[in-house]
C-alpha positions in Angstrom: -48.3 -52.9 -0.7 -47.2 -53.7 2.7 -47.7 -52.8 6.5 -45.4 -52.0 8.9 -45.9 -51.8 12.3 -43.4 -50.7 15.2 -44.0 -49.7 19.0 -41.1 -48.0 21.2 -40.9 -47.1 24.7 -39.8 -43.6 24.9 -36.9 -42.5 27.6 -39.6 -41.7 30.1 -41.8 -44.5 29.8 -44.7 -43.1 27.2 -45.4 -45.3 24.3 -45.5 -44.5 20.4 -46.5 -46.9 17.8 -46.6 -46.3 14.3 -48.3 -48.4 11.7 -47.3 -47.5 8.1 -48.6 -48.4 4.3 -45.5 -48.9 2.5 -45.4 -49.0 -1.4 -43.0 -47.3 -3.7 -43.0 -44.3 -0.5 -44.4 -44.2 2.9 -48.3 -44.3 1.7 -49.8 -43.6 4.8 -48.7 -43.7 8.6 -51.2 -44.0 11.7 -49.5 -42.8 15.3 -50.7 -43.7 18.1 -50.0 -44.3 22.0 -50.0 -43.1 25.4 -48.6 -40.0 25.0 -50.2 -36.5 24.7 -50.0 -33.8 21.9 -51.7 -30.0 21.8 -53.6 -29.3 20.0 -54.6 -32.8 19.4 -55.6 -32.5 15.8 -51.9 -31.9 15.1 -51.3 -35.5 14.8 -53.3 -35.2 11.7 -50.8 -33.1 9.8 -47.9 -34.7 11.5 -49.2 -38.3 9.7 -49.6 -36.1 6.6 -46.5 -34.7 6.2 -44.4 -38.5 6.8 -46.8 -40.0 4.2 -45.6 -39.5 0.7 -41.8 -39.6 1.9 -39.1 -42.2 0.5 -38.4 -45.1 2.0 -34.4 -44.8 2.0 -34.9 -41.4 4.2 -32.8 -41.2 7.9 -34.2 -40.8 11.1 -33.3 -37.0 11.1 -35.0 -36.4 7.7 -38.4 -37.8 9.5 -37.6 -36.0 12.6 -37.3 -32.7 10.9 -40.5 -33.2 9.3 -42.2 -34.0 12.5 -40.5 -30.6 14.6 -41.5 -28.3 11.1 -45.1 -29.4 11.8 -44.9 -28.8 15.4 -43.4 -25.6 15.0 -45.7 -24.4 12.0 -48.8 -25.3 14.5 -47.6 -24.2 17.6 -47.7 -28.0 19.0 -46.1 -29.2 21.7 -45.6 -33.6 22.2 -45.6 -34.6 26.3 -43.9 -37.8 26.7 -42.3 -38.4 23.5 -40.4 -36.7 21.5 -39.7 -36.0 17.2 -37.1 -38.7 17.7 -39.4 -41.1 19.3 -41.5 -40.7 16.0 -39.1 -41.3 13.6 -37.3 -43.7 15.1 -40.9 -45.8 15.2 -41.6 -44.8 11.8 -38.2 -46.2 10.9 -38.9 -49.6 12.6 -42.4 -49.9 11.1 -40.6 -49.7 7.2 -38.5 -52.2 8.1 -41.0 -54.4 9.5 -42.9 -54.0 6.5 -44.8 -57.2 5.1 
């Protein structure tokens, strides 16, 4: 297994960092940064939804996973978007060593 990390500054200057453990799939995901998420515990559901996914999926696929969790849990991201998380995850996959 390998670990990849990627940091991304969103359009408004907020930072999102994704650390991913990569094996045959995205084994686990940790999302941090200076953004806000309400309710905060929704981050666990987002990380869970991204874990176990195929490595070769598109940014749009990962974005939809994040958006689905946000919708299902009535959660709101402030400072970043679902797309920013998807981009950071793709970057972490690409950087895995």
